[in-house]
N, C-alpha and C positions, 0 to 999 in steps of 0.2 A: 601490495599497495602504494601508490604512487604518493611518497611523502610531498611532494608539490601539488598535485593535486588536492590532497588531504587537507594541508595549509590553506590553500586558496577558498577550498569549499566551507572550512570552519570560520575564517576569517569572513568571506559573504554573508553567512549566516550570524555569527555571534556577534559581527560589529555593531551592525543597527538594530540587532536584537537585544544585546546589552543596552544601547540607549532609550529604547522603548521600554524593556524592563523597569530602568529607574525613573523613567518619566510617570510611569502607570505607579509605582509603588517608592513614596519617598522613605526617607531613614526609619527604620524600625516599624514600616507597616507592613512586611511580608518577611517570612522566614528565608533562610539559606538556601533549602531545598526548592523551594518555590520560584525563588531569583533565577538558580541555575536553570530550572525547566522552562522558563519563561522567557529566558536568554536564546534558547533554540526557537521555540515555537514564535515567537514574538519576530524573530529574525527571519525566518522563514514566509512571515505574512507579509512583513515588509517589503522583502525582495519578489515575491510572487504578486503580492497584488500592485505594486508599483510598475513591475512588467506588463500585467495584464492592462492597466489602466493604458499604459501605450500601445498595446495589441489593440485595445479597444477604439482608442485613437489613430489607428493607423500610421503610427510612426515609431514603432519597434525600431531598433537599429543598434548598432553596438556603440556610437555616441550618443545615442538617447538614452539609452540604459544606465550608460554609467555616469553621465549628468543626473537622471532622475535619482538615483540612488544616491548619488553623493548629496542631493539636496535632500533628500528625505532621512540621510544618516546623521547629517548637519542638524536638521530641525529636531530629531529625536534627542539627539546629545544637548542642543539647547535648551530644551525642556527638562531634561534630566537634571542639567547642574542647576537650571531656578529651582528645581524644587527640591534639591537637597547637594550639600557639596560633599566629594568624595571622603574627607575628613568625616563626617557625620555618619555618612554608610559606613564606614569601616567601625566605628564606635558602637553602632549599634548592633554590627556582627559580631564585633567581641563579647558585648553582653548576652547576644544570644548564646554565644558558645559557652561562656561562663556557666550559663545556667543548664543548657544541654548536651554538654560535651561528649558524653560516650553516646546517645543516640546518633549525635551529628557524625561524629565519627565513625562508627559503625554504616552509617549510611554513604559518606564519602569512600569509604573502601568499598563498598558495592558497586558504588558508580564507577571510580576506578578499574574493578575488577572486569566488570563488563565491557567497558571501554576498550580494555585490554584484549577480551576476547573478540571482539568485533575487528580490532586490529587483524586480526589474523583470517579473517574473511578474506578470502581471493575473490577480485571481480571474476575468474574463470567460472564461477558458481553461476552467473546470470546465464552462461549457455544451459545451462539445466531447465530453465525456465523462458517461456516466450512472451511474457507482459513485458518487462523491465527494455526490450529493444524497441517496442512502440511506442512506450512513454519517451524514450529520448529520441525519437524519428520525430514525433509530433512536437517537440520542440524545436528541432532544427528546422523544421518547416516553417514555425513561427519567426524564428531566429531570420531564415530568409528572406520572407516575404514581408515582415513587419506588420501582419494584420494575419486575421484569419480568413485565409484565402477563399474563396467562392466554391472551387473542387480541388480536389485531393488527390494524386495518383497513388491510385491501391488498388490490387488486385489485377495488375496491370492495365487499369480503365481510372475514370474519374468519377468521383463519388463525392456528395457533400460532406466535407470533415465533421467529425462530431466534438464537440467540445464542451462536454460534461465536465472534464478534468481540466478547464481554462486555467486556473491557477496554478497548477501543476504544468501544463506544458508551457506557460508562459513564466514560468520559473525556471525550467531546463531551456528556455531561449535564453534568457538573461545568463544563466551559469553559463552556456556552451562560449558566450563572447570570452569569458575568465577562462574555463577550465579546459577550452579548445573542443572539437567537434568530435574528436574519437569517443565511442562509448563506454571502453570498459575504465578506462582512469577516471571518468566523470562519476559512473555511477558506481565504482568502488568508493568513492571519496563522500559522494552524498549518502551512500547507505551508512556510511562510519555515524556522519551526524545526523541522520535521521534515529537509528537506534540508539547511539546516546542520548538523544532528545528525549527518545521514549521512555528511555530507564530512569533517565532525571524527572520526567514527566510523573512517571508511577510511585516513586520514593516521595515526591512531593505531594503526591494526591492521598498518599495514605498518611502523612503528617498532617494536612488538611482534614481528612476524615475524622482525626482525631487519637491515631495511632502515633505512638512517641518510638520506644525502643523496638518497636516490632514493624515499623513502617519499611525499613530498608528491606524485608523479607518478601515484598509485595513485588519490587523487580526482579529480585533474586529468583524467587520461586517461578514467577510467570516468563522470563526472559532467560534464564540459564539451567533451570534444575528439572522441571516439568518437561515432560514430552508432550507439549501442546504446539496448537499451529503459531501460538505469537511468538515462540522459541525457533519455531522451522523455519518460519516465514523470514525470518531477520537473515538467513544466509545469503537472499537475493535481493536486488533492489527491488521492489514493488510500489506502487503509487500507495496501496494498502498503507505500509510501513509509515511513510510520511503522514499519511492520513491519520494513523494512527496517535502519531508523535503528537498533532495539532488538536485532537479530539481530545486527548487525555489531557491536555492542558485547558482546554476549553472548559472541561469537567472540572478540574482544580479550581480555575478562576467562577466558576458558576457555583460550586460549593463555598467559597468564600462571599459569594454575593448575596445568596441566600442565607447564609449563617450569619453574618456580620451585618449586613443591611446599612450599609455606611456609604451612602450616597449612590450614584448612578454609573460611576466609571467602571465598576466591574463587570454590571452587567452589559454595559456596551463591549468590553473588552471581550467578556464571554461570547457574545453573540458574532463578533468579528472574527474567532477563529473558530466557532462554529462554522460561519458561512464561509469560510477561507476552506474550514476542513471538506466541506461540501463539495465545494469546485476543485478538489483535490481528488478526493475519493470518499463517495458518500456512506459506505459501510460502517467504517466505524463512528460514524457521527451520528448516523441513526441509532445504535446501539448507546453511545454514551451521552446524546442527550434523553434519550429514555432512563438512563440512570440517573440523571440528573433531576427529572421529573419526579422520580420516585424517591430521592434525596428532599424534595420538596414536600412530598407527602410526609417522610419521616418527620421533618421538622412540624407539619401542621397538626400533628398528632400529640406531639408534645408542648408548644409553644401556645401561647393567647393571642400574640400581636400578629394575627394571619395575615391581614390584608398587605402590608409591604412584602412578605414572602410570595404571594400570588400574582402582586404585581410584578416584582421581578422574574417570576419563573414565565411569565406570559410575556415580558419585553424581550428574554431570550428566544424565547419560543418562536416569536414573529420577526424578531432581527437576524437571526442567523438567517433562514430561508430568504427573506426580505434582501440581503447583500447577496447572495447566491444567485436569485432569479434577476437580479438588477442586471449584476456582471454578467449573466449567457443571454439575456435577452439584447444585451448591447454590443455582443461579439460577433454575432453571425454565426453562420455554420447551424449545425442541430443538435440538439441535446441529446437525440438517440435512443430514447426509450419507448418507443410508440407501441413495442412489443408488451408492455408491463400494461396496457389498456386493458387486456384480455387475450384469451388462449383464441378467441375467433378472429384474431389479426394474423393467423396461421393457419387458417381454413383451406386457403388457395395451394396449399402443400399436398392437398392430398388428405383423404378419409384418415384419420388413426396418425399421421406422418408427425413425426416430431423432428422438423428441421433443425432446430439447434442441437439434439445429440448427434442428427446425422452428420453437419457438419464437424464434431467433434471426431468423430468414428471414420468419416471418410465415406459411408455406405448409407444405404436408406435404415433409419431406423424408427419403429413404432412407439407411440406413446402406450407406456403400462396400463392406463385410465380407461383407453379405449375413447368412449363417449361419458363416462363418466366424471368420477372426482378420485381425489386421493393420488398424486405421482407417487409417493410414499405414504404407504399407510400408517395409521396411529402408532401399531406395534414397531413397526420401522423406526418412525421418530423417538420412540422412546429407546432404540437402540441406538441411536446415533446419540441422542441424547448424554446415556450412561458413557459412552466410550469420549465424548468431548467434557464432560465434567471428571472424570476418574481419570483421565489420559491412558485409559488401560485399552487393549486392544478387544480385550474379553470379560467386563465388568460381571459379576453374578447380579443375575436377574432381579434378584430379592431387593438391591439397591434400587430398583424403580420404584419402591414403595417406600422403603426407609428413608433415602434422601429428602424426599418433600417432607415427612412428617420431622425429621430432625431439621431441617430449614425453619419449619413454621413454627415447633416449640422452640427452637433457639432463637428467633427473630422475636417471639413475644417476650421470651425473658431476657433480654437483652433491651428491647423496648421499654420493659418494665423497671429495670431495676439499674440499668446503667445510666453513664451520661447522655445528654440528650444529643451530644455530637455522634457518639457510638451507636447509638440508637437508630438515627437517621441513616447513617453508613450501613446498618444491618438491613433496614427496610429495602435500601437503595441496592444492595446485593440481592436482597430475596425476588423484590421485584423486576429486577434485569432480569432474573433466570427466568420468571413466569413470563415476561415480556417477551423474551427470545423463544421461548417453547411457543407460545401462542403466536407466532411469526414463523414460524415453521409449519404449524398448523394450517394456518390462514393460507401462504403459498401453496403447501400443498395441497389441499382440498380447492382451492381457486382455480389453479394452471394446471395443463394437459401436456405441457413442456419441461424439459430438464432444466431450461432456462427461460423464466425464472421458478419452476414449479419446485427446485429444491434449493431456492435461496436463502430461506432459514436454515436448514441443515448446513451447506457448504460454506456459507459465508457467515450468519450472524452466529450459528453455534461456536465460534471461534471464541467468544467474548464469553463463554459460559467459566471456562477455568477461573479468568478474572473475577468474576463475582464471586466464585467459590472460595478464592483466595481471601478476597475481603472479608467476607463471611466469619471465616476460620481466624484470620486476624483479630478481627473485632472481638471476638469470644474470648482469644486467649490474651488480650491487651491487659485487661484487669488483674489476671495471674500475675503478669509480667509487673507491673505496677505494683502488685502486692508484696514480690518478691523482693523488690527495690527498696521497700521500707522497712522489711526485716534486717537487711544487712546493707551497710554501706557499701561494700564493695559486690555485692551481687548483680546490679546493673551493668555494670564491667564484665563480670564472668559471665552473664549471659548473651551480652553483645559478642565476647570475644568466642564463646563457644557455640554459641545458635547462628551468629550472622559473619562475623568476620571470618572464623575459620573456614567456611565452607565457601564465602567470596574468594577468598585467597587462593582455595585449591580450585576454583573454577577460574579463577586469572592465569591459576599456573596450569592449568592441563586441557581446558576446554576449547576445543575447535568446533568447525563449522558440521552441523548434524549429517549434512549430507556426505557421499563417501564417492569415493572416484570421479571426483570432479575434476580434478587436476589435469591426468590423462585426457578425459573428455576433452577439457578445455583446450588442451594445447592441439589435438588432433583437428578439434574445430577450428582453430586459428591456422592451423594449415589450408585448410578447404578454403577460408576466406582470404588467404594471401594470394593463393592460387587465382580465386577470381580476379582480385584485384590486380594482379600481375597481367593476367593474360585474356582476361574477358573485355571486349571494348565497351565503351562507355554505352553505347547507343543499342546493346542486346538485350534480349529477353530471356530470362532465365528460369528453367523448369525444373527445380529441385525435388526430389521424392520425400518432403518434408513441408509440412505448411508452417511457414513462420509469420509473425505478426509485425515485423521490423527490422531483422537480422540484416538485411542485404542491403536495405537505404542505409541505415545508419551506420553499417561497418565499410561498405564499400561504395556506396551512391549507384547500385545495380537495382534494376527493376527483374524482381521474381513474379510470375503472374499468379504464384500461390501465396502470395505473402499482402498483410492489410489488417486493418483492426477486425475484431471480432464482432461481427454485425448480427448479434443474435437478437438484440432488441429491435432491429430495425428490419421488419419483414420486406419493405420495399429492397433494399439492398443483398437481403438474405438469399432471395430466390435468383440473382446470377452468379452470387458468389458460391451458392451451394453447386447449382450447375456444372461451376467450374471446377470444384474439388471433387465432384463426382466424375467428372470427366476425366480429371487428372488421374483418378484411382484407377478407372478403366485404363487408362495408357500404360500405367506402369504395371498392371495385371498383365497385360496383352500388349508390348511394345511395338510388338511387329506390325499391328492393324493399327496405329495411332497416329499415322503421319496428319491424317486430316485433322485432329485435335492440335498437333503442333502449328500447322498451317493457319486454322483459326485462329490461334492467339500470336502467332507470329513469334513464336519461340527459335531462338538461335542455339541455345546450349538445353542439354540435359544433363543432370548431376545426379549419379546414384550413390547415395551418401551409405557408409557402411558402418553400422552401429556407433554412431556420433549423435548426441544430439547438439542443434546450432541455434538454440534459442527458441525449439519447435515443439510444436505439438505433439503428444506421443500417440503414435497409431494411428494416425490420420491418413497417410497417404503409404507409409513404407512396410504397412503389415503384407506377408506374404511376397515383397518383391525380392526377384531372384537376379543378382547382378548378372549371371552368365546368361538369362535372357536377350541381353541388349547387344551382345556381340554377334556380327555378321548382318546385321538388320542395313541394308541396302542404304537408307536415309541418316543413318547415323554413323559419322566418323570420330572414333576413340581419341580422344586428345591427350587423355592423362588416365593412367591406370594406375591407383596407389593402393596401400591399405585400407585409407580413409575414406575414399569416395572413386569412383570414375566419372569421365566427364566427356562428354559427347557433343560434337558441332554437328548441327542439323546440315546435312550434306545436299540435299537438292534446294535449288530456289524457294524462297519462302517470299509470300505477296506480303510487302511492308506497309503497303499504302494503308492510311488510315492508323497507325498504330502512335501513342503520343511517344514525342520526345523526350525524355526523362530529364534532358537538362533544360526545358523550359518550364520546370516544374519546382516548386521551392523545396527544399528538404534533400536533393539530390545532386549531391557534389560528388563526381565520380575522384575515385582515388587510383593511386597506382603504387603505391608502398604498403610495405608489411603493417597489418592491424596492430596497434599498440594494445599490449596484453594488462596494462593495467597497473604493473609492478615499478 
């Protein structure tokens, strides 16, 4: 990971974020963990929202971004200094440390351990996932255009750009001015910021839910020890990781707002963070806003003063989507969720055809539902539920009955016998689990396509382990407190043995969960370096890999099988799917594929050999025989290597009507080696 990029990314987020955090919370108003977490989340919100406003105003540029960010940062720090002097903040932190030094020390050890682990992550891991490259490419497009362009060059043609991730894309645009356009150094540094911020957010969330000594176990278990999706996803720079950081911090501020009911600043901040999160990645925001709703229900069960709780719940629930809608409707482009309105939007693809699964596989796939319901049946949903909750590949089936009974009994007992905040946390965890299962049933029953039919299973079930860990820790917290009351040295012993020792072991030994990434990444860089050095800027490439943004982000070249995943845009999905299916036929029978090459204006064909280049798995490369391309009269070999074979299309290609990449934002042709991020 590039030290320069890391320092720049951390400063970009934490300098305005710390000012925003101090402006929101005067001395003594929030604890250390909450302050650290909000430094990350509010910093991202300040940078992303500043850039988004400039995008909406059609004035984003290097100079305007720096001026706006400087003005916002100075304003935030000015408000912070008026709310409290540095000495007052330090005095408040010393008092907190004196009261709770063991728990705070354990939390800091865990946070440092996770931060160290994330430093071991390599940007080369991003070649094993397709999403990161699209996010960065969309940011470069905004950075070049200064606004959301009317049309975007993707899949070798022009389409209306999607703006559902407007804040993230704007954040990337602004970041590229400081970090540079090269994707790997930037994505590596930003992943460290997002993952460390998420770890701090989970620690702070645990403390705000009523945990003390055991609060550091929330990030340690979910992000470092358990084999869950939250941990695995931290290997690569995804929009969801950034969205998780923001949404977790929105949840912890929302918890404070409902619990303390001290004015309306905290509900406003929670709404701002959730609204920012919606325009970053909506999946974690949906899950954690549901969690906040259940936390409110837990408070309503025990509290008599219910009006202020309901009022703040309503303010957050209405304010967050209002912020998102205002941003997206002002920006231009399309939100791109038309397919979510119902399976009938896909009827034009043919009876029983699942175009979303077809795009993923590169061949025509049919829906398992036929004309009925249940993309995944109730029994299958139960299996996925068990795997997510237990993080086991083959959990005993009897747990499908034991877990709900244990959750119900435990939640009732906690609500009845423990403190109000712990009771509300238990209701939150149990309610979140029930809601996520309900979402899985609803989407599977309603939709007949893989996307969004598996939305609950593939996306929202990622948050079931978080709910389970919260419930278990809430149940164990009274035992930890009881041990502390029995012996003065007991809290330190528990913190050392249960938290600090595993954390130190994690920091010393744990690396990325994925294997083989370094060799794959080096081979992928070899291919991209060759493209950057030898392929003309106006060429159109056909690789046997479907990518979302690798070639444009890394080399500024056009791949005719590269672009956003239009799964929920049926009007765009039609031509894109036809193109991918035709490309699949070409690679299966290249000798008879000249017509397709001519139709797409392809100049270079790349046959990749067992390397992921930020590409989808199995879409085009399945069954491709590199030897089948030898001797074809219209393909002239220009590179033979262990990583890829490259062919120049030999016969004249009719180039009229094809878009010049240089005329479109985001395409800046490069000729040197692609930076590896180190």
